[in-house]
Biotite code that builds the C-alpha atoms (Angstrom):
import biotite.structure as struc

atoms = struc.array([
    struc.Atom([51.874, -2.160, 86.368], chain_id="A", res_id=1, res_name="MET", atom_name="CA", element="C"),
    struc.Atom([53.393, -0.847, 89.872], chain_id="A", res_id=2, res_name="LYS", atom_name="CA", element="C"),
    struc.Atom([57.040, -1.983, 88.286], chain_id="A", res_id=3, res_name="ILE", atom_name="CA", element="C"),
    struc.Atom([56.377, -0.098, 84.845], chain_id="A", res_id=4, res_name="PHE", atom_name="CA", element="C"),
    struc.Atom([55.508, 3.041, 87.080], chain_id="A", res_id=5, res_name="LEU", atom_name="CA", element="C"),
    struc.Atom([58.700, 2.351, 89.305], chain_id="A", res_id=6, res_name="ILE", atom_name="CA", element="C"),
    struc.Atom([60.689, 2.083, 85.913], chain_id="A", res_id=7, res_name="ILE", atom_name="CA", element="C"),
    struc.Atom([59.270, 5.038, 84.469], chain_id="A", res_id=8, res_name="ALA", atom_name="CA", element="C"),
    struc.Atom([59.977, 7.254, 87.712], chain_id="A", res_id=9, res_name="LEU", atom_name="CA", element="C"),
    struc.Atom([63.679, 6.245, 87.430], chain_id="A", res_id=10, res_name="VAL", atom_name="CA", element="C"),
    struc.Atom([63.777, 6.524, 84.046], chain_id="A", res_id=11, res_name="GLY", atom_name="CA", element="C"),
    struc.Atom([62.879, 10.480, 84.750], chain_id="A", res_id=12, res_name="VAL", atom_name="CA", element="C"),
    struc.Atom([65.042, 10.655, 87.245], chain_id="A", res_id=13, res_name="LEU", atom_name="CA", element="C"),
    struc.Atom([68.143, 9.672, 85.424], chain_id="A", res_id=14, res_name="ALA", atom_name="CA", element="C"),
    struc.Atom([67.331, 11.873, 82.402], chain_id="A", res_id=15, res_name="TYR", atom_name="CA", element="C"),
    struc.Atom([67.141, 15.010, 84.911], chain_id="A", res_id=16, res_name="LEU", atom_name="CA", element="C"),
    struc.Atom([70.424, 13.986, 86.319], chain_id="A", res_id=17, res_name="ILE", atom_name="CA", element="C"),
    struc.Atom([71.955, 13.306, 83.089], chain_id="A", res_id=18, res_name="ALA", atom_name="CA", element="C"),
    struc.Atom([70.707, 16.851, 81.858], chain_id="A", res_id=19, res_name="ARG", atom_name="CA", element="C"),
    struc.Atom([71.873, 18.426, 84.467], chain_id="A", res_id=20, res_name="ARG", atom_name="CA", element="C"),
    struc.Atom([75.162, 16.816, 84.146], chain_id="A", res_id=21, res_name="PHE", atom_name="CA", element="C"),
    struc.Atom([75.522, 17.982, 80.595], chain_id="A", res_id=22, res_name="MET", atom_name="CA", element="C"),
    struc.Atom([74.677, 21.067, 81.188], chain_id="A", res_id=23, res_name="LEU", atom_name="CA", element="C"),
    struc.Atom([77.730, 21.453, 84.047], chain_id="A", res_id=24, res_name="THR", atom_name="CA", element="C"),
    struc.Atom([79.884, 20.111, 81.328], chain_id="A", res_id=25, res_name="SER", atom_name="CA", element="C"),
    struc.Atom([79.246, 22.328, 78.632], chain_id="A", res_id=26, res_name="LYS", atom_name="CA", element="C"),
    struc.Atom([79.175, 25.530, 80.965], chain_id="A", res_id=27, res_name="SER", atom_name="CA", element="C"),
    struc.Atom([82.707, 26.479, 80.109], chain_id="A", res_id=28, res_name="ASN", atom_name="CA", element="C"),
    struc.Atom([82.253, 30.087, 79.329], chain_id="A", res_id=29, res_name="ALA", atom_name="CA", element="C"),
    struc.Atom([85.445, 32.023, 79.178], chain_id="A", res_id=30, res_name="SER", atom_name="CA", element="C"),
    struc.Atom([86.993, 34.221, 82.137], chain_id="A", res_id=31, res_name="ILE", atom_name="CA", element="C"),
    struc.Atom([88.533, 37.427, 81.322], chain_id="A", res_id=32, res_name="VAL", atom_name="CA", element="C"),
    struc.Atom([91.382, 38.179, 83.450], chain_id="A", res_id=33, res_name="ARG", atom_name="CA", element="C"),
    struc.Atom([91.237, 42.213, 84.602], chain_id="A", res_id=34, res_name="THR", atom_name="CA", element="C"),
    struc.Atom([94.489, 42.414, 85.692], chain_id="A", res_id=35, res_name="HIS", atom_name="CA", element="C"),
    struc.Atom([97.284, 41.264, 83.872], chain_id="A", res_id=36, res_name="GLN", atom_name="CA", element="C"),
    struc.Atom([100.641, 40.425, 85.606], chain_id="A", res_id=37, res_name="HIS", atom_name="CA", element="C"),
    struc.Atom([103.377, 38.240, 84.323], chain_id="A", res_id=38, res_name="GLN", atom_name="CA", element="C"),
    struc.Atom([104.207, 36.890, 87.713], chain_id="A", res_id=39, res_name="ARG", atom_name="CA", element="C"),
    struc.Atom([100.678, 35.686, 88.753], chain_id="A", res_id=40, res_name="PHE", atom_name="CA", element="C"),
    struc.Atom([99.925, 32.312, 88.164], chain_id="A", res_id=41, res_name="VAL", atom_name="CA", element="C"),
    struc.Atom([96.600, 30.550, 87.868], chain_id="A", res_id=42, res_name="VAL", atom_name="CA", element="C"),
    struc.Atom([95.524, 28.385, 90.861], chain_id="A", res_id=43, res_name="ILE", atom_name="CA", element="C"),
    struc.Atom([93.084, 25.726, 88.907], chain_id="A", res_id=44, res_name="ASP", atom_name="CA", element="C"),
    struc.Atom([92.070, 22.013, 88.838], chain_id="A", res_id=45, res_name="THR", atom_name="CA", element="C"),
    struc.Atom([93.218, 20.151, 85.791], chain_id="A", res_id=46, res_name="SER", atom_name="CA", element="C"),
    struc.Atom([91.197, 18.124, 82.614], chain_id="A", res_id=47, res_name="PRO", atom_name="CA", element="C"),
    struc.Atom([92.429, 15.146, 84.078], chain_id="A", res_id=48, res_name="GLN", atom_name="CA", element="C"),
    struc.Atom([91.381, 15.413, 87.839], chain_id="A", res_id=49, res_name="LEU", atom_name="CA", element="C"),
    struc.Atom([87.799, 16.509, 86.519], chain_id="A", res_id=50, res_name="ILE", atom_name="CA", element="C"),
    struc.Atom([87.660, 13.182, 84.205], chain_id="A", res_id=51, res_name="SER", atom_name="CA", element="C"),
    struc.Atom([88.667, 11.107, 87.118], chain_id="A", res_id=52, res_name="ARG", atom_name="CA", element="C"),
    struc.Atom([86.137, 12.884, 89.362], chain_id="A", res_id=53, res_name="VAL", atom_name="CA", element="C"),
    struc.Atom([83.395, 12.483, 86.545], chain_id="A", res_id=54, res_name="THR", atom_name="CA", element="C"),
    struc.Atom([84.058, 9.088, 86.284], chain_id="A", res_id=55, res_name="LYS", atom_name="CA", element="C"),
    struc.Atom([84.265, 8.028, 90.224], chain_id="A", res_id=56, res_name="SER", atom_name="CA", element="C"),
    struc.Atom([81.115, 9.896, 90.251], chain_id="A", res_id=57, res_name="THR", atom_name="CA", element="C"),
    struc.Atom([79.045, 8.441, 87.630], chain_id="A", res_id=58, res_name="LEU", atom_name="CA", element="C"),
    struc.Atom([80.075, 5.242, 89.210], chain_id="A", res_id=59, res_name="ARG", atom_name="CA", element="C"),
    struc.Atom([78.503, 5.846, 92.290], chain_id="A", res_id=60, res_name="THR", atom_name="CA", element="C"),
    struc.Atom([75.438, 7.004, 90.956], chain_id="A", res_id=61, res_name="VAL", atom_name="CA", element="C"),
    struc.Atom([75.010, 4.397, 88.980], chain_id="A", res_id=62, res_name="GLY", atom_name="CA", element="C"),
    struc.Atom([75.416, 1.857, 91.645], chain_id="A", res_id=63, res_name="ILE", atom_name="CA", element="C"),
    struc.Atom([73.230, 4.179, 93.617], chain_id="A", res_id=64, res_name="GLY", atom_name="CA", element="C"),
    struc.Atom([70.569, 3.768, 90.697], chain_id="A", res_id=65, res_name="PHE", atom_name="CA", element="C"),
    struc.Atom([70.606, -0.065, 90.859], chain_id="A", res_id=66, res_name="LEU", atom_name="CA", element="C"),
    struc.Atom([70.296, -0.116, 94.505], chain_id="A", res_id=67, res_name="LEU", atom_name="CA", element="C"),
    struc.Atom([66.981, 2.192, 94.070], chain_id="A", res_id=68, res_name="LEU", atom_name="CA", element="C"),
    struc.Atom([66.096, -0.138, 91.865], chain_id="A", res_id=69, res_name="LEU", atom_name="CA", element="C"),
    struc.Atom([66.323, -3.206, 93.882], chain_id="A", res_id=70, res_name="ILE", atom_name="CA", element="C"),
    struc.Atom([64.606, -1.582, 96.873], chain_id="A", res_id=71, res_name="ALA", atom_name="CA", element="C"),
    struc.Atom([61.563, -0.312, 95.067], chain_id="A", res_id=72, res_name="LEU", atom_name="CA", element="C"),
    struc.Atom([61.095, -3.459, 93.063], chain_id="A", res_id=73, res_name="VAL", atom_name="CA", element="C"),
    struc.Atom([61.893, -6.152, 95.454], chain_id="A", res_id=74, res_name="LEU", atom_name="CA", element="C"),
    struc.Atom([61.208, -4.271, 98.587], chain_id="A", res_id=75, res_name="GLY", atom_name="CA", element="C"),
    struc.Atom([57.405, -4.984, 97.950], chain_id="A", res_id=76, res_name="MET", atom_name="CA", element="C"),
    struc.Atom([58.141, -8.524, 98.655], chain_id="A", res_id=77, res_name="LYS", atom_name="CA", element="C"),
    struc.Atom([60.978, -8.214, 100.811], chain_id="A", res_id=78, res_name="ILE", atom_name="CA", element="C"),
    struc.Atom([60.306, -5.210, 103.189], chain_id="A", res_id=79, res_name="LYS", atom_name="CA", element="C"),
    struc.Atom([63.478, -5.321, 104.988], chain_id="A", res_id=80, res_name="ILE", atom_name="CA", element="C"),
    struc.Atom([65.293, -3.605, 101.412], chain_id="A", res_id=81, res_name="LEU", atom_name="CA", element="C"),
    struc.Atom([63.676, -0.749, 102.086], chain_id="A", res_id=82, res_name="TRP", atom_name="CA", element="C"),
    struc.Atom([66.655, 0.141, 104.433], chain_id="A", res_id=83, res_name="ILE", atom_name="CA", element="C"),
    struc.Atom([68.775, 0.454, 101.018], chain_id="A", res_id=84, res_name="LEU", atom_name="CA", element="C"),
    struc.Atom([66.524, 3.366, 100.075], chain_id="A", res_id=85, res_name="MET", atom_name="CA", element="C"),
    struc.Atom([68.680, 6.021, 102.224], chain_id="A", res_id=86, res_name="PRO", atom_name="CA", element="C"),
    struc.Atom([71.768, 4.743, 100.796], chain_id="A", res_id=87, res_name="LEU", atom_name="CA", element="C"),
    struc.Atom([70.742, 4.860, 97.385], chain_id="A", res_id=88, res_name="ALA", atom_name="CA", element="C"),
    struc.Atom([69.458, 8.589, 97.600], chain_id="A", res_id=89, res_name="LEU", atom_name="CA", element="C"),
    struc.Atom([72.727, 9.168, 99.065], chain_id="A", res_id=90, res_name="TYR", atom_name="CA", element="C"),
    struc.Atom([75.232, 7.920, 96.328], chain_id="A", res_id=91, res_name="LEU", atom_name="CA", element="C"),
    struc.Atom([72.329, 9.482, 93.782], chain_id="A", res_id=92, res_name="ILE", atom_name="CA", element="C"),
    struc.Atom([72.745, 12.649, 95.202], chain_id="A", res_id=93, res_name="GLY", atom_name="CA", element="C"),
    struc.Atom([76.426, 12.515, 94.697], chain_id="A", res_id=94, res_name="GLN", atom_name="CA", element="C"),
    struc.Atom([75.830, 13.996, 91.326], chain_id="A", res_id=95, res_name="ILE", atom_name="CA", element="C"),
    struc.Atom([74.459, 17.271, 92.479], chain_id="A", res_id=96, res_name="PHE", atom_name="CA", element="C"),
    struc.Atom([77.722, 17.782, 94.750], chain_id="A", res_id=97, res_name="VAL", atom_name="CA", element="C"),
    struc.Atom([79.565, 17.015, 91.844], chain_id="A", res_id=98, res_name="TYR", atom_name="CA", element="C"),
    struc.Atom([77.838, 19.229, 89.412], chain_id="A", res_id=99, res_name="THR", atom_name="CA", element="C"),
    struc.Atom([77.580, 22.369, 92.200], chain_id="A", res_id=100, res_name="ASN", atom_name="CA", element="C"),
    struc.Atom([81.636, 22.064, 92.378], chain_id="A", res_id=101, res_name="HIS", atom_name="CA", element="C"),
    struc.Atom([82.343, 21.841, 89.028], chain_id="A", res_id=102, res_name="VAL", atom_name="CA", element="C"),
    struc.Atom([80.188, 24.945, 88.222], chain_id="A", res_id=103, res_name="LYS", atom_name="CA", element="C"),
    struc.Atom([82.036, 26.590, 91.239], chain_id="A", res_id=104, res_name="SER", atom_name="CA", element="C"),
    struc.Atom([85.281, 25.621, 90.212], chain_id="A", res_id=105, res_name="THR", atom_name="CA", element="C"),
    struc.Atom([84.503, 27.214, 86.395], chain_id="A", res_id=106, res_name="LYS", atom_name="CA", element="C"),
    struc.Atom([82.522, 30.324, 87.450], chain_id="A", res_id=107, res_name="ASP", atom_name="CA", element="C"),
    struc.Atom([85.856, 31.811, 88.808], chain_id="A", res_id=108, res_name="GLN", atom_name="CA", element="C"),
    struc.Atom([89.301, 31.936, 87.880], chain_id="A", res_id=109, res_name="ARG", atom_name="CA", element="C"),
    struc.Atom([92.296, 32.433, 90.736], chain_id="A", res_id=110, res_name="ILE", atom_name="CA", element="C"),
    struc.Atom([95.301, 33.822, 90.216], chain_id="A", res_id=111, res_name="TYR", atom_name="CA", element="C"),
    struc.Atom([97.959, 33.748, 92.773], chain_id="A", res_id=112, res_name="PHE", atom_name="CA", element="C"),
    struc.Atom([101.491, 35.572, 93.193], chain_id="A", res_id=113, res_name="ASN", atom_name="CA", element="C"),
    struc.Atom([103.736, 33.311, 95.152], chain_id="A", res_id=114, res_name="PRO", atom_name="CA", element="C"),
    struc.Atom([106.647, 36.335, 95.964], chain_id="A", res_id=115, res_name="THR", atom_name="CA", element="C"),
    struc.Atom([104.173, 38.648, 97.349], chain_id="A", res_id=116, res_name="THR", atom_name="CA", element="C"),
    struc.Atom([101.023, 36.419, 98.147], chain_id="A", res_id=117, res_name="TYR", atom_name="CA", element="C"),
    struc.Atom([98.792, 38.582, 96.464], chain_id="A", res_id=118, res_name="GLU", atom_name="CA", element="C"),
    struc.Atom([95.650, 37.067, 95.025], chain_id="A", res_id=119, res_name="VAL", atom_name="CA", element="C"),
    struc.Atom([93.401, 38.056, 92.467], chain_id="A", res_id=120, res_name="LEU", atom_name="CA", element="C"),
    struc.Atom([90.033, 36.241, 91.803], chain_id="A", res_id=121, res_name="VAL", atom_name="CA", element="C"),
    struc.Atom([87.776, 36.782, 88.488], chain_id="A", res_id=122, res_name="ASP", atom_name="CA", element="C"),
    struc.Atom([84.270, 35.684, 88.622], chain_id="A", res_id=123, res_name="HIS", atom_name="CA", element="C"),
    struc.Atom([81.912, 35.176, 85.700], chain_id="A", res_id=124, res_name="LEU", atom_name="CA", element="C"),
    struc.Atom([78.790, 36.923, 87.607], chain_id="A", res_id=125, res_name="LYS", atom_name="CA", element="C"),
    struc.Atom([80.428, 38.994, 90.304], chain_id="A", res_id=126, res_name="ASP", atom_name="CA", element="C"),
    struc.Atom([83.110, 41.767, 90.340], chain_id="A", res_id=127, res_name="GLN", atom_name="CA", element="C"),
    struc.Atom([86.670, 41.019, 90.234], chain_id="A", res_id=128, res_name="PRO", atom_name="CA", element="C"),
    struc.Atom([88.383, 40.485, 94.046], chain_id="A", res_id=129, res_name="LEU", atom_name="CA", element="C"),
    struc.Atom([92.077, 40.972, 94.968], chain_id="A", res_id=130, res_name="SER", atom_name="CA", element="C"),
    struc.Atom([93.449, 40.829, 98.302], chain_id="A", res_id=131, res_name="PHE", atom_name="CA", element="C"),
    struc.Atom([96.550, 39.577, 99.903], chain_id="A", res_id=132, res_name="ASN", atom_name="CA", element="C"),
    struc.Atom([96.825, 36.352, 101.484], chain_id="A", res_id=133, res_name="LEU", atom_name="CA", element="C"),
    struc.Atom([99.152, 37.374, 104.669], chain_id="A", res_id=134, res_name="MET", atom_name="CA", element="C"),
    struc.Atom([97.106, 40.338, 105.704], chain_id="A", res_id=135, res_name="SER", atom_name="CA", element="C"),
    struc.Atom([93.328, 40.220, 104.344], chain_id="A", res_id=136, res_name="ASP", atom_name="CA", element="C"),
    struc.Atom([92.256, 36.903, 105.739], chain_id="A", res_id=137, res_name="ILE", atom_name="CA", element="C"),
    struc.Atom([89.831, 37.496, 108.811], chain_id="A", res_id=138, res_name="VAL", atom_name="CA", element="C"),
    struc.Atom([89.032, 33.823, 109.233], chain_id="A", res_id=139, res_name="SER", atom_name="CA", element="C"),
    struc.Atom([88.890, 30.121, 107.226], chain_id="A", res_id=140, res_name="ILE", atom_name="CA", element="C"),
    struc.Atom([86.262, 27.259, 107.339], chain_id="A", res_id=141, res_name="SER", atom_name="CA", element="C"),
    struc.Atom([86.409, 24.081, 105.731], chain_id="A", res_id=142, res_name="GLU", atom_name="CA", element="C"),
    struc.Atom([83.451, 22.372, 104.839], chain_id="A", res_id=143, res_name="ILE", atom_name="CA", element="C"),
    struc.Atom([83.920, 18.679, 103.962], chain_id="A", res_id=144, res_name="LYS", atom_name="CA", element="C"),
    struc.Atom([82.039, 15.393, 102.834], chain_id="A", res_id=145, res_name="SER", atom_name="CA", element="C"),
    struc.Atom([81.345, 12.798, 105.541], chain_id="A", res_id=146, res_name="VAL", atom_name="CA", element="C"),
    struc.Atom([83.126, 10.338, 103.195], chain_id="A", res_id=147, res_name="GLN", atom_name="CA", element="C"),
    struc.Atom([84.954, 9.860, 100.173], chain_id="A", res_id=148, res_name="LYS", atom_name="CA", element="C"),
    struc.Atom([82.943, 9.283, 96.960], chain_id="A", res_id=149, res_name="ASN", atom_name="CA", element="C"),
    struc.Atom([85.488, 6.186, 95.927], chain_id="A", res_id=150, res_name="ARG", atom_name="CA", element="C"),
    struc.Atom([88.732, 8.237, 95.680], chain_id="A", res_id=151, res_name="ASP", atom_name="CA", element="C"),
    struc.Atom([87.534, 11.779, 95.647], chain_id="A", res_id=152, res_name="THR", atom_name="CA", element="C"),
    struc.Atom([86.629, 13.678, 98.959], chain_id="A", res_id=153, res_name="LEU", atom_name="CA", element="C"),
    struc.Atom([84.550, 16.878, 98.085], chain_id="A", res_id=154, res_name="PHE", atom_name="CA", element="C"),
    struc.Atom([84.925, 19.885, 100.039], chain_id="A", res_id=155, res_name="GLY", atom_name="CA", element="C"),
    struc.Atom([85.406, 23.358, 99.944], chain_id="A", res_id=156, res_name="TYR", atom_name="CA", element="C"),
    struc.Atom([87.120, 26.212, 101.651], chain_id="A", res_id=157, res_name="TYR", atom_name="CA", element="C"),
    struc.Atom([85.473, 29.295, 102.796], chain_id="A", res_id=158, res_name="LYS", atom_name="CA", element="C"),
    struc.Atom([87.771, 32.504, 103.187], chain_id="A", res_id=159, res_name="LEU", atom_name="CA", element="C"),
    struc.Atom([86.216, 35.391, 104.946], chain_id="A", res_id=160, res_name="ARG", atom_name="CA", element="C"),
    struc.Atom([88.172, 38.886, 103.596], chain_id="A", res_id=161, res_name="LEU", atom_name="CA", element="C"),
    struc.Atom([87.919, 42.165, 105.081], chain_id="A", res_id=162, res_name="LYS", atom_name="CA", element="C"),
    struc.Atom([86.534, 43.099, 101.635], chain_id="A", res_id=163, res_name="GLN", atom_name="CA", element="C"),
    struc.Atom([84.251, 39.716, 100.917], chain_id="A", res_id=164, res_name="GLY", atom_name="CA", element="C"),
    struc.Atom([84.217, 36.107, 100.788], chain_id="A", res_id=165, res_name="THR", atom_name="CA", element="C"),
    struc.Atom([85.765, 33.486, 98.582], chain_id="A", res_id=166, res_name="VAL", atom_name="CA", element="C"),
    struc.Atom([84.971, 29.769, 98.261], chain_id="A", res_id=167, res_name="VAL", atom_name="CA", element="C"),
    struc.Atom([87.545, 27.103, 96.487], chain_id="A", res_id=168, res_name="ILE", atom_name="CA", element="C"),
    struc.Atom([86.469, 23.627, 96.381], chain_id="A", res_id=169, res_name="PRO", atom_name="CA", element="C"),
    struc.Atom([88.915, 20.974, 96.952], chain_id="A", res_id=170, res_name="TYR", atom_name="CA", element="C"),
    struc.Atom([88.741, 20.200, 93.122], chain_id="A", res_id=171, res_name="LEU", atom_name="CA", element="C"),
    struc.Atom([91.387, 23.010, 93.031], chain_id="A", res_id=172, res_name="ILE", atom_name="CA", element="C"),
    struc.Atom([93.543, 22.036, 95.896], chain_id="A", res_id=173, res_name="GLU", atom_name="CA", element="C"),
    struc.Atom([93.422, 18.300, 94.601], chain_id="A", res_id=174, res_name="GLN", atom_name="CA", element="C"),
    struc.Atom([95.467, 19.404, 91.556], chain_id="A", res_id=175, res_name="ASN", atom_name="CA", element="C"),
    struc.Atom([98.775, 19.165, 93.061], chain_id="A", res_id=176, res_name="GLU", atom_name="CA", element="C"),
    struc.Atom([101.202, 21.490, 91.007], chain_id="A", res_id=177, res_name="ASN", atom_name="CA", element="C"),
    struc.Atom([103.837, 23.434, 93.258], chain_id="A", res_id=178, res_name="SER", atom_name="CA", element="C"),
    struc.Atom([101.970, 26.633, 93.158], chain_id="A", res_id=179, res_name="VAL", atom_name="CA", element="C"),
    struc.Atom([98.538, 25.066, 94.424], chain_id="A", res_id=180, res_name="ASN", atom_name="CA", element="C"),
    struc.Atom([100.749, 23.195, 97.078], chain_id="A", res_id=181, res_name="LYS", atom_name="CA", element="C"),
    struc.Atom([102.305, 26.652, 98.308], chain_id="A", res_id=182, res_name="LEU", atom_name="CA", element="C"),
    struc.Atom([98.859, 28.696, 98.417], chain_id="A", res_id=183, res_name="PHE", atom_name="CA", element="C"),
    struc.Atom([97.265, 25.830, 100.065], chain_id="A", res_id=184, res_name="PHE", atom_name="CA", element="C"),
    struc.Atom([100.001, 25.122, 102.568], chain_id="A", res_id=185, res_name="SER", atom_name="CA", element="C"),
    struc.Atom([100.183, 28.611, 103.338], chain_id="A", res_id=186, res_name="TYR", atom_name="CA", element="C"),
    struc.Atom([96.602, 28.617, 104.309], chain_id="A", res_id=187, res_name="LEU", atom_name="CA", element="C"),
    struc.Atom([96.772, 25.374, 106.517], chain_id="A", res_id=188, res_name="ASN", atom_name="CA", element="C"),
    struc.Atom([100.274, 26.602, 108.298], chain_id="A", res_id=189, res_name="GLU", atom_name="CA", element="C"),
    struc.Atom([99.112, 29.884, 108.946], chain_id="A", res_id=190, res_name="ASN", atom_name="CA", element="C"),
    struc.Atom([95.395, 29.858, 110.231], chain_id="A", res_id=191, res_name="PHE", atom_name="CA", element="C"),
    struc.Atom([93.106, 27.894, 112.465], chain_id="A", res_id=192, res_name="LYS", atom_name="CA", element="C"),
    struc.Atom([90.556, 26.386, 110.421], chain_id="A", res_id=193, res_name="ILE", atom_name="CA", element="C"),
    struc.Atom([87.006, 25.424, 111.473], chain_id="A", res_id=194, res_name="GLU", atom_name="CA", element="C"),
    struc.Atom([86.133, 22.113, 109.757], chain_id="A", res_id=195, res_name="VAL", atom_name="CA", element="C"),
    struc.Atom([82.751, 20.983, 109.420], chain_id="A", res_id=196, res_name="GLU", atom_name="CA", element="C"),
    struc.Atom([81.306, 17.737, 107.827], chain_id="A", res_id=197, res_name="SER", atom_name="CA", element="C"),
    struc.Atom([78.021, 17.627, 105.788], chain_id="A", res_id=198, res_name="LYS", atom_name="CA", element="C"),
    struc.Atom([76.167, 14.668, 104.197], chain_id="A", res_id=199, res_name="LEU", atom_name="CA", element="C"),
    struc.Atom([76.133, 17.178, 100.874], chain_id="A", res_id=200, res_name="PHE", atom_name="CA", element="C"),
    struc.Atom([78.634, 19.963, 100.683], chain_id="A", res_id=201, res_name="PRO", atom_name="CA", element="C"),
    struc.Atom([76.359, 22.401, 98.698], chain_id="A", res_id=202, res_name="ILE", atom_name="CA", element="C"),
    struc.Atom([78.646, 25.337, 97.645], chain_id="A", res_id=203, res_name="ILE", atom_name="CA", element="C"),
])
């Protein structure tokens, strides 16, 4: 009876996580650019990168579920297997970090002028924000995961501006085209960035 109860609980947890994952994948609402200028280039992630991170995260979460099932079923007889529980929950928790970062990436669109270093940020829910990379940044902090999820490191930059705050997930930095490299190279070369590690770097 206990085994069936455990399987049922794991099934419910899997359903809730899968539902959250599907909602994130489908949230592809369009962002209207309020500033039209031909010299601005979009700073964004790529479908290929999102696909790779998705597969990597799902494998990690799958391993977490397997460890959780082993710990729950066999842990009743072999008590030492309870040590797997924290690791299993950590691996499963990566799905929440993933959905949070993908949603944050899709909820805003960043435009960058590599000539003037002007930046335009359009948000789905908030007002558009514009600033200059060279003159309007007060400070930058970087929050990252304590370790990689396979080949992906989750994290984000928090830019504190004179007129607000902008959060940029690593998913954008990891798209290594020339404009993205210029943008993030400028940040890393011209500012002292405070780095903080977290178990779950939720934005």
